[in-house]
N, CA, C and O atoms as CSV, one atom per row, in Angstrom:
chain,resi,resn,atom,element,x,y,z
A,1,UNK,N,N,40.822,32.222,2.991
A,1,UNK,CA,C,40.220,33.193,4.092
A,1,UNK,C,C,38.991,33.973,3.931
A,1,UNK,O,O,38.921,34.834,3.054
A,2,UNK,N,N,38.092,33.744,4.664
A,2,UNK,CA,C,36.747,34.279,4.429
A,2,UNK,C,C,36.674,35.426,5.577
A,2,UNK,O,O,37.321,35.496,6.622
A,3,UNK,N,N,35.766,36.232,5.099
A,3,UNK,CA,C,35.438,37.636,5.618
A,3,UNK,C,C,35.205,37.097,7.015
A,3,UNK,O,O,35.849,37.542,7.965
A,4,UNK,N,N,34.023,35.863,7.196
A,4,UNK,CA,C,33.998,35.526,8.484
A,4,UNK,C,C,34.693,35.612,9.964
A,4,UNK,O,O,34.402,36.012,11.091
A,5,UNK,N,N,35.890,34.939,9.217
A,5,UNK,CA,C,36.984,34.723,10.064
A,5,UNK,C,C,37.643,35.832,10.647
A,5,UNK,O,O,38.241,35.574,11.692
A,6,UNK,N,N,37.696,37.197,10.172
A,6,UNK,CA,C,38.293,38.198,10.315
A,6,UNK,C,C,37.698,39.086,11.556
A,6,UNK,O,O,36.527,39.460,11.621
A,7,UNK,N,N,38.673,39.347,12.491
A,7,UNK,CA,C,38.318,40.372,13.696
A,7,UNK,C,C,38.187,41.600,13.561
A,7,UNK,O,O,39.305,42.100,13.684
A,8,UNK,N,N,37.165,42.629,13.308
A,8,UNK,CA,C,37.190,43.771,12.899
A,8,UNK,C,C,37.131,44.652,14.427
A,8,UNK,O,O,36.302,44.549,15.332
A,9,UNK,N,N,38.073,45.343,14.345
A,9,UNK,CA,C,38.171,46.574,15.813
A,9,UNK,C,C,37.339,47.624,15.278
A,9,UNK,O,O,37.277,47.811,14.062
A,10,UNK,N,N,36.701,48.312,16.100
A,10,UNK,CA,C,36.350,49.560,15.863
A,10,UNK,C,C,36.923,50.466,16.809
A,10,UNK,O,O,37.400,50.150,17.899
A,11,UNK,N,N,36.826,51.900,16.197
A,11,UNK,CA,C,37.785,53.088,17.092
A,11,UNK,C,C,37.400,53.036,18.587
A,11,UNK,O,O,38.228,53.275,19.466
A,12,UNK,N,N,36.196,52.735,18.828
A,12,UNK,CA,C,36.120,52.741,20.576
A,12,UNK,C,C,36.515,51.585,21.244
A,12,UNK,O,O,36.512,51.525,22.474
A,13,UNK,N,N,36.941,50.425,20.343
A,13,UNK,CA,C,37.524,49.197,21.250
A,13,UNK,C,C,38.815,49.521,22.144
A,13,UNK,O,O,39.060,48.670,22.999
A,14,UNK,N,N,39.679,50.629,22.075
A,14,UNK,CA,C,40.504,51.161,22.208
A,14,UNK,C,C,40.449,52.557,23.122
A,14,UNK,O,O,40.015,53.634,22.714
A,15,UNK,N,N,40.917,52.327,24.274
A,15,UNK,CA,C,40.896,53.964,24.992
A,15,UNK,C,C,41.909,55.049,24.148
A,15,UNK,O,O,43.019,54.955,23.625
A,16,UNK,N,N,40.829,56.204,24.325
A,16,UNK,CA,C,41.520,57.595,23.570
A,16,UNK,C,C,42.925,57.872,24.169
A,16,UNK,O,O,43.080,58.352,25.292
A,17,UNK,N,N,44.101,57.474,23.193
A,17,UNK,CA,C,45.366,58.429,23.465
A,17,UNK,C,C,45.723,59.192,22.628
A,17,UNK,O,O,44.930,58.997,21.706
A,18,UNK,N,N,46.506,60.062,22.287
A,18,UNK,CA,C,46.894,60.482,21.305
A,18,UNK,C,C,48.444,60.152,21.113
A,18,UNK,O,O,49.356,60.150,21.940
A,19,UNK,N,N,48.437,59.894,19.842
A,19,UNK,CA,C,49.695,58.982,19.408
A,19,UNK,C,C,50.717,59.623,19.669
A,19,UNK,O,O,51.646,58.928,20.078
A,20,UNK,N,N,50.978,61.126,19.556
A,20,UNK,CA,C,51.819,62.101,19.749
A,20,UNK,C,C,52.381,62.195,21.567
A,20,UNK,O,O,53.353,62.726,22.105
A,21,UNK,N,N,51.521,61.603,21.946
A,21,UNK,CA,C,51.794,61.796,23.584
A,21,UNK,C,C,52.693,61.032,24.073
A,21,UNK,O,O,52.672,59.875,23.655
A,22,UNK,N,N,53.819,61.416,25.149
A,22,UNK,CA,C,54.645,60.436,25.333
A,22,UNK,C,C,54.613,60.299,27.152
A,22,UNK,O,O,54.543,61.382,27.734
A,23,UNK,N,N,54.646,59.445,27.746
A,23,UNK,CA,C,54.577,59.498,29.175
A,23,UNK,C,C,56.270,59.709,29.951
A,23,UNK,O,O,57.431,59.356,29.747
A,24,UNK,N,N,55.487,60.502,30.910
A,24,UNK,CA,C,56.556,60.673,31.765
A,24,UNK,C,C,56.930,59.543,33.002
A,24,UNK,O,O,55.940,59.478,33.731
A,25,UNK,N,N,57.689,58.903,33.345
A,25,UNK,CA,C,57.857,57.883,34.468
A,25,UNK,C,C,58.680,58.400,35.406
A,25,UNK,O,O,59.782,58.810,35.042
A,26,UNK,N,N,58.306,58.474,36.744
A,26,UNK,CA,C,58.993,58.750,37.974
A,26,UNK,C,C,59.418,57.341,38.517
A,26,UNK,O,O,58.466,56.608,38.786
A,27,UNK,N,N,60.290,56.983,38.664
A,27,UNK,CA,C,60.896,55.664,39.549
A,27,UNK,C,C,61.643,55.908,40.687
A,27,UNK,O,O,62.372,56.896,40.774
A,28,UNK,N,N,61.497,54.921,41.744
A,28,UNK,CA,C,62.297,55.147,42.879
A,28,UNK,C,C,63.284,53.451,42.545
A,28,UNK,O,O,62.618,52.460,42.246
A,29,UNK,N,N,64.346,53.378,42.614
A,29,UNK,CA,C,65.227,52.880,42.407
A,29,UNK,C,C,66.149,52.587,44.220
A,29,UNK,O,O,66.740,53.462,44.852
A,30,UNK,N,N,65.985,51.215,44.606
A,30,UNK,CA,C,66.746,50.975,45.882
A,30,UNK,C,C,68.164,50.715,45.711
A,30,UNK,O,O,68.455,49.789,44.955
A,31,UNK,N,N,69.003,51.294,46.215
A,31,UNK,CA,C,70.261,51.036,45.955
A,31,UNK,C,C,71.112,50.753,47.394
A,31,UNK,O,O,69.964,50.833,47.833
A,32,UNK,N,N,71.858,50.539,48.391
A,32,UNK,CA,C,72.228,49.728,49.178
A,32,UNK,C,C,71.625,50.280,50.654
A,32,UNK,O,O,71.701,51.436,51.069
A,33,UNK,N,N,71.012,49.139,51.321
A,33,UNK,CA,C,70.764,49.664,52.437
A,33,UNK,C,C,69.627,50.455,52.743
A,33,UNK,O,O,68.649,49.739,52.959
A,34,UNK,N,N,69.347,51.927,52.863
A,34,UNK,CA,C,68.229,52.552,52.946
A,34,UNK,C,C,68.197,53.245,52.014
A,34,UNK,O,O,67.085,53.399,51.508
A,35,UNK,N,N,69.250,53.879,51.452
A,35,UNK,CA,C,69.659,54.573,50.548
A,35,UNK,C,C,68.480,54.193,48.961
A,35,UNK,O,O,68.192,53.022,48.713
A,36,UNK,N,N,68.034,55.164,48.217
A,36,UNK,CA,C,67.490,55.308,47.191
A,36,UNK,C,C,67.908,56.427,46.071
A,36,UNK,O,O,68.649,57.367,46.358
A,37,UNK,N,N,67.428,56.256,44.932
A,37,UNK,CA,C,67.525,57.180,43.744
A,37,UNK,C,C,66.137,57.550,43.199
A,37,UNK,O,O,65.334,56.619,43.265
A,38,UNK,N,N,65.746,58.511,42.760
A,38,UNK,CA,C,64.439,58.889,42.036
A,38,UNK,C,C,64.893,59.311,40.861
A,38,UNK,O,O,65.804,60.138,40.828
A,39,UNK,N,N,64.253,58.743,39.562
A,39,UNK,CA,C,64.608,58.825,38.393
A,39,UNK,C,C,63.251,59.427,37.542
A,39,UNK,O,O,62.120,58.953,37.647
A,40,UNK,N,N,63.622,60.554,36.695
A,40,UNK,CA,C,62.543,60.803,35.943
A,40,UNK,C,C,62.902,60.814,34.718
A,40,UNK,O,O,63.915,61.378,34.304
A,41,UNK,N,N,61.948,60.073,33.912
A,41,UNK,CA,C,62.514,59.781,32.411
A,41,UNK,C,C,61.215,59.835,31.462
A,41,UNK,O,O,60.166,59.232,31.689
A,42,UNK,N,N,61.528,60.836,30.131
A,42,UNK,CA,C,60.328,60.692,29.431
A,42,UNK,C,C,60.028,62.487,29.465
A,42,UNK,O,O,58.886,62.855,29.189
A,43,UNK,N,N,61.012,63.466,29.785
A,43,UNK,CA,C,60.212,64.570,29.311
A,43,UNK,C,C,60.532,64.898,27.972
A,43,UNK,O,O,61.192,64.271,27.143
A,44,UNK,N,N,59.943,66.003,27.903
A,44,UNK,CA,C,59.926,66.331,26.320
A,44,UNK,C,C,61.505,67.016,26.336
A,44,UNK,O,O,62.079,67.477,27.323
A,45,UNK,N,N,62.014,66.936,24.948
A,45,UNK,CA,C,63.306,67.251,24.146
A,45,UNK,C,C,63.537,69.054,24.344
A,45,UNK,O,O,64.665,69.541,24.413
A,46,UNK,N,N,62.453,69.765,24.405
A,46,UNK,CA,C,62.758,70.973,24.565
A,46,UNK,C,C,62.859,71.473,25.571
A,46,UNK,O,O,63.384,72.586,25.598
A,47,UNK,N,N,62.382,70.836,26.848
A,47,UNK,CA,C,62.910,71.495,27.969
A,47,UNK,C,C,64.181,71.247,28.391
A,47,UNK,O,O,64.985,70.348,28.145
A,48,UNK,N,N,64.206,72.367,29.177
A,48,UNK,CA,C,65.890,72.440,29.713
A,48,UNK,C,C,65.985,71.751,31.271
A,48,UNK,O,O,65.650,72.329,32.305
A,49,UNK,N,N,66.498,70.446,31.177
A,49,UNK,CA,C,66.379,69.860,32.168
A,49,UNK,C,C,67.217,70.049,33.247
A,49,UNK,O,O,67.046,69.628,34.391
A,50,UNK,N,N,68.214,70.764,32.779
A,50,UNK,CA,C,69.191,71.392,33.864
A,50,UNK,C,C,68.388,72.547,35.050
A,50,UNK,O,O,68.524,72.689,36.265
A,51,UNK,N,N,67.567,73.208,34.072
A,51,UNK,CA,C,67.018,74.159,34.846
A,51,UNK,C,C,65.739,74.061,35.972
A,51,UNK,O,O,65.221,74.736,36.862
A,52,UNK,N,N,65.605,72.776,35.317
A,52,UNK,CA,C,64.368,72.280,35.874
A,52,UNK,C,C,64.946,71.403,36.865
A,52,UNK,O,O,64.073,71.102,37.680
A,53,UNK,N,N,66.011,70.893,37.120
A,53,UNK,CA,C,66.659,70.065,38.103
A,53,UNK,C,C,67.342,70.868,39.201
A,53,UNK,O,O,67.527,70.456,40.347
A,54,UNK,N,N,67.795,72.387,38.598
A,54,UNK,CA,C,68.277,73.552,39.503
A,54,UNK,C,C,67.237,73.756,40.586
A,54,UNK,O,O,67.458,73.868,41.792
A,55,UNK,N,N,66.137,73.786,40.002
A,55,UNK,CA,C,65.078,74.436,40.869
A,55,UNK,C,C,64.546,73.351,41.840
A,55,UNK,O,O,64.255,73.609,43.008
A,56,UNK,N,N,64.426,71.993,41.223
A,56,UNK,CA,C,63.964,70.627,42.139
A,56,UNK,C,C,64.958,70.682,43.407
A,56,UNK,O,O,64.559,70.684,44.572
A,57,UNK,N,N,66.223,70.722,43.037
A,57,UNK,CA,C,67.147,70.952,43.964
A,57,UNK,C,C,67.168,71.590,45.142
A,57,UNK,O,O,67.435,71.112,46.245
A,58,UNK,N,N,66.782,73.042,44.776
A,58,UNK,CA,C,66.719,74.016,45.995
A,58,UNK,C,C,65.391,73.918,46.586
A,58,UNK,O,O,65.202,74.150,47.780
A,59,UNK,N,N,64.305,73.521,45.639
A,59,UNK,CA,C,62.898,73.526,46.560
A,59,UNK,C,C,62.670,72.427,47.657
A,59,UNK,O,O,62.009,72.582,48.684
A,60,UNK,N,N,63.404,71.162,47.221
A,60,UNK,CA,C,63.562,70.203,48.139
A,60,UNK,C,C,64.555,69.622,48.862
A,60,UNK,O,O,64.426,68.588,49.518
A,61,UNK,N,N,65.881,70.494,48.716
A,61,UNK,CA,C,66.795,70.074,49.575
A,61,UNK,C,C,67.279,68.722,49.031
A,61,UNK,O,O,67.583,67.899,49.895
A,62,UNK,N,N,67.371,68.442,48.064
A,62,UNK,CA,C,68.102,67.588,47.462
A,62,UNK,C,C,69.475,67.262,46.346
A,62,UNK,O,O,69.669,68.157,45.524
A,63,UNK,N,N,70.061,66.505,46.307
A,63,UNK,CA,C,71.343,66.670,45.132
A,63,UNK,C,C,70.473,65.929,43.898
A,63,UNK,O,O,69.590,65.110,44.155
A,64,UNK,N,N,70.775,66.255,42.751
A,64,UNK,CA,C,70.873,65.250,41.766
A,64,UNK,C,C,71.465,65.483,40.376
A,64,UNK,O,O,72.284,66.401,40.358
A,65,UNK,N,N,71.272,64.940,39.336
A,65,UNK,CA,C,72.199,65.180,37.944
A,65,UNK,C,C,71.346,64.583,36.930
A,65,UNK,O,O,70.429,63.776,37.087
A,66,UNK,N,N,71.798,65.114,35.858
A,66,UNK,CA,C,70.926,64.676,34.677
A,66,UNK,C,C,71.939,63.892,34.039
A,66,UNK,O,O,73.110,64.263,34.129
A,67,UNK,N,N,71.533,62.487,33.179
A,67,UNK,CA,C,72.409,61.724,32.962
A,67,UNK,C,C,72.068,61.190,31.593
A,67,UNK,O,O,71.012,60.563,31.503
A,68,UNK,N,N,72.786,61.342,30.547
A,68,UNK,CA,C,72.607,60.887,29.226
A,68,UNK,C,C,72.242,59.437,29.242
A,68,UNK,O,O,72.571,58.665,30.142
A,69,UNK,N,N,71.489,59.093,28.110
A,69,UNK,CA,C,71.081,57.593,28.330
A,69,UNK,C,C,70.317,57.406,26.752
A,69,UNK,O,O,69.841,58.333,26.098
A,70,UNK,N,N,70.341,56.271,26.440
A,70,UNK,CA,C,70.353,55.682,25.070
A,70,UNK,C,C,68.726,56.048,24.728
A,70,UNK,O,O,68.197,56.267,23.639
A,71,UNK,N,N,68.143,56.026,26.105
A,71,UNK,CA,C,66.740,56.489,25.869
A,71,UNK,C,C,65.995,57.947,25.661
A,71,UNK,O,O,64.896,58.330,25.260
A,72,UNK,N,N,67.336,58.607,26.208
A,72,UNK,CA,C,66.987,60.107,26.256
A,72,UNK,C,C,67.747,60.674,27.634
A,72,UNK,O,O,68.544,59.906,28.174
A,73,UNK,N,N,67.561,61.778,28.123
A,73,UNK,CA,C,68.101,62.323,29.197
A,73,UNK,C,C,67.063,61.815,30.294
A,73,UNK,O,O,65.858,61.612,30.140
A,74,UNK,N,N,67.841,61.660,31.446
A,74,UNK,CA,C,67.206,61.073,32.551
A,74,UNK,C,C,67.700,61.884,33.895
A,74,UNK,O,O,68.898,61.846,34.175
A,75,UNK,N,N,66.722,62.667,34.787
A,75,UNK,CA,C,66.791,63.278,35.810
A,75,UNK,C,C,66.901,62.207,37.265
A,75,UNK,O,O,65.944,61.601,37.748
A,76,UNK,N,N,68.372,62.179,37.796
A,76,UNK,CA,C,68.355,61.506,39.214
A,76,UNK,C,C,68.451,62.446,39.942
A,76,UNK,O,O,68.932,63.561,39.738
A,77,UNK,N,N,67.859,61.886,41.066
A,77,UNK,CA,C,67.679,62.807,42.353
A,77,UNK,C,C,67.739,61.732,43.483
A,77,UNK,O,O,67.194,60.630,43.436
A,78,UNK,N,N,68.607,62.310,44.666
A,78,UNK,CA,C,68.714,61.470,46.154
A,78,UNK,C,C,67.500,61.271,46.405
A,78,UNK,O,O,66.663,62.057,45.959
A,79,UNK,N,N,67.083,60.044,47.267
A,79,UNK,CA,C,66.570,59.780,48.317
A,79,UNK,C,C,64.762,59.365,47.264
A,79,UNK,O,O,64.704,59.221,46.043
A,80,UNK,N,N,63.818,59.293,48.034
A,80,UNK,CA,C,62.637,59.124,47.439
A,80,UNK,C,C,61.857,60.601,47.132
A,80,UNK,O,O,61.187,61.316,47.877
A,81,UNK,N,N,62.206,60.725,45.843
A,81,UNK,CA,C,61.307,62.503,45.902
A,81,UNK,C,C,60.101,62.104,44.660
A,81,UNK,O,O,59.818,62.988,43.851
A,82,UNK,N,N,59.518,60.936,44.576
A,82,UNK,CA,C,58.702,60.760,43.983
A,82,UNK,C,C,57.357,61.952,43.574
A,82,UNK,O,O,57.138,62.597,42.549
A,83,UNK,N,N,56.527,61.855,45.095
A,83,UNK,CA,C,55.682,62.811,45.576
A,83,UNK,C,C,56.116,64.221,45.145
A,83,UNK,O,O,55.428,64.758,44.278
A,84,UNK,N,N,57.402,65.033,45.752
A,84,UNK,CA,C,58.060,66.183,44.944
A,84,UNK,C,C,58.008,66.229,44.071
A,84,UNK,O,O,57.316,67.160,43.659
A,85,UNK,N,N,58.607,65.383,43.092
A,85,UNK,CA,C,58.669,65.589,41.824
A,85,UNK,C,C,57.188,65.734,40.895
A,85,UNK,O,O,57.036,66.531,39.969
A,86,UNK,N,N,56.525,65.105,41.216
A,86,UNK,CA,C,55.239,64.529,40.863
A,86,UNK,C,C,54.512,66.098,40.640
A,86,UNK,O,O,54.165,66.659,39.600
A,87,UNK,N,N,54.426,66.633,42.375
A,87,UNK,CA,C,53.780,67.614,42.744
A,87,UNK,C,C,54.448,69.117,42.098
A,87,UNK,O,O,53.737,70.093,41.858
A,88,UNK,N,N,55.731,69.090,41.907
A,88,UNK,CA,C,56.333,70.364,41.115
A,88,UNK,C,C,55.768,70.201,39.365
A,88,UNK,O,O,55.330,71.111,38.660
A,89,UNK,N,N,55.947,68.804,39.008
A,89,UNK,CA,C,55.622,68.950,37.561
A,89,UNK,C,C,54.242,69.335,37.152
A,89,UNK,O,O,53.984,70.012,36.157
A,90,UNK,N,N,53.317,68.820,38.055
A,90,UNK,CA,C,52.229,69.473,37.875
A,90,UNK,C,C,51.640,70.950,38.219
A,90,UNK,O,O,50.800,71.567,37.563
A,91,UNK,N,N,52.288,71.356,39.402
A,91,UNK,CA,C,51.946,72.632,39.731
A,91,UNK,C,C,52.568,73.994,38.851
A,91,UNK,O,O,52.062,75.116,38.819
A,92,UNK,N,N,53.563,73.630,38.296
A,92,UNK,CA,C,54.483,74.432,37.217
A,92,UNK,C,C,53.945,74.118,35.995
A,92,UNK,O,O,54.521,74.813,35.158
A,93,UNK,N,N,53.039,73.339,35.427
A,93,UNK,CA,C,52.457,72.710,34.134
A,93,UNK,C,C,53.399,72.688,33.572
A,93,UNK,O,O,53.630,73.464,32.645
A,94,UNK,N,N,54.154,71.847,33.954
A,94,UNK,CA,C,55.338,71.244,32.886
A,94,UNK,C,C,54.993,70.106,31.975
A,94,UNK,O,O,55.373,69.809,30.843
A,95,UNK,N,N,53.977,69.446,33.000
A,95,UNK,CA,C,53.818,67.869,32.578
A,95,UNK,C,C,51.953,68.171,32.787
A,95,UNK,O,O,51.536,68.786,33.768
A,96,UNK,N,N,51.175,67.717,31.886
A,96,UNK,CA,C,49.779,67.382,32.645
A,96,UNK,C,C,49.815,65.922,33.617
A,96,UNK,O,O,50.571,64.994,33.328
A,97,UNK,N,N,49.149,65.894,34.458
A,97,UNK,CA,C,48.661,64.945,35.607
A,97,UNK,C,C,48.578,63.772,34.759
A,97,UNK,O,O,49.165,62.809,35.251
A,98,UNK,N,N,47.815,63.467,33.195
A,98,UNK,CA,C,47.541,62.481,32.938
A,98,UNK,C,C,48.787,61.675,32.093
A,98,UNK,O,O,48.638,60.533,31.658
A,99,UNK,N,N,50.003,62.443,31.940
A,99,UNK,CA,C,50.893,62.066,31.094
A,99,UNK,C,C,51.971,61.227,32.254
A,99,UNK,O,O,52.850,60.461,31.860
A,100,UNK,N,N,51.742,61.505,33.610
A,100,UNK,CA,C,52.541,60.988,34.252
A,100,UNK,C,C,52.366,59.672,34.926
A,100,UNK,O,O,51.260,59.463,35.423
A,101,UNK,N,N,53.359,58.672,35.031
A,101,UNK,CA,C,53.172,57.581,35.610
A,101,UNK,C,C,54.223,57.708,36.796
A,101,UNK,O,O,55.306,58.279,36.676
A,102,UNK,N,N,53.766,57.107,37.947
A,102,UNK,CA,C,54.487,56.956,38.929
A,102,UNK,C,C,54.896,55.531,39.441
A,102,UNK,O,O,54.079,54.750,39.929
A,103,UNK,N,N,55.998,55.306,39.316
A,103,UNK,CA,C,56.590,53.421,39.659
A,103,UNK,C,C,56.879,53.818,41.117
A,103,UNK,O,O,57.035,54.977,41.499
A,104,UNK,N,N,56.938,52.583,41.975
A,104,UNK,CA,C,57.693,52.177,42.678
A,104,UNK,C,C,57.167,51.392,43.880
A,104,UNK,O,O,56.016,50.956,43.849
A,105,UNK,N,N,57.992,51.185,44.979
A,105,UNK,CA,C,57.279,50.171,46.035
A,105,UNK,C,C,56.417,51.110,47.254
A,105,UNK,O,O,55.803,50.537,48.154
């Protein structure tokens, strides 16, 4: 194998992302009929998810729970709360805007 067949990548070939940054995913999942559930996954382990859930429930008049998952803890909220959760996480500086991914229909 000669060196001319090898492809060399420079540091500028890939977008800059910190290796230790994880993304927070906000998803909405359709249940039956018009009902849906909003899930928040990927929050840092050192955050108190129960306290965050308590304030989100109080601010946006919804119900929710923290579910243990093999990928980490997940916050589940009733209804389509994607915009509300996004605004809550960014206004209270829990997660920067660049680390949040909003999924859904």
